[in-house]
N, C-alpha and C positions, 0 to 999 in steps of 0.2 A: 263714653259719650251721653249726652243727655237724650233720653227716649221717653215718649209719651204715647198714652193711648186715649183716643177721643171716642166716646162713646155718645152718640147721639143720632136720632132717626131723621134729623134735617142734613140732607146732603150739601146745601149751600152753606150752611153754618160750619159743617165739618171742613169743607174747601177752604173757607175763609180763615179758619183758626189754624188750619194745616199751612197755609201760604205765611200766615205771620210767625208761626212756630220754626218753620224749617227757614225762613230768613233769619232768624234768631240762632240757629245753629242745632235745633231739635231734630231728632229722628222721630218720625211720626207714624202710628198706626191708627186706623181707623175702624169702627164697629157701627153699624146701623142698629142693632139690636142686643138684648142681653145676650142671645145665643152665640153671637157673631163673637161679642167680647170676650166671652168665655173660652171660645175655640182660639182666639187670638192669645189668650194668656196660658192654655195648654199647647200651644204649638211652638215651633222654635223660636217665634220672636218674643213669647211671653215673658222668658227670664230676664230680657233686658229693659222691661218697662219701669220707669222709676217715678212716674207719676201718672195718675188716671184721672181725665175730666169725664165726669159723669152726668148726663141729663136725667132729672128727675123723671120727666114725662115720657119715658120710653113706651112704645106699643107693646101690648103682651106683658111681659114680665117689667114692672116699674123699677126706675133706678133705686127706690126704696127696698125693693123686693131683690135686687141684683146684688145690693151692697153687702150683704152677709157673704156671699158667695165669693165675690171678690177678695174680701177680708180672708176667708177660708184659703184660698189659692196663694194669694200674696199679702200677707200680714204686714209686711215691711213698706208696701207702697202706700203714699199719702192718697186718698181720694177727694178730689174736690167737687161738690155736687152742684150742678147748674141748672137754673130753670128760666124760663121766659115770662114765668107767670109772677103777679105782684104778690101771691100768697102761696104757701105750701100746704096741702092739706094731706 
């Protein structure tokens, strides 16, 4: 089954993306922070994740800081980084 992890602190965006992906047949896990994302990957659902959508602008640990930790846990999973900003710094 197609299984995706959405990591974004904006609940409305996660809900919108979840609805679209579930309609397309994806199983979706969500995380609002880096810590929640790592908990998902370390938990029973983590092994099934096949794609990660990662917001660059997370509070606390940023998406850039989280990326190496995601790669350590799941080097086989592609990570798509997203941002609502026009530039990434």
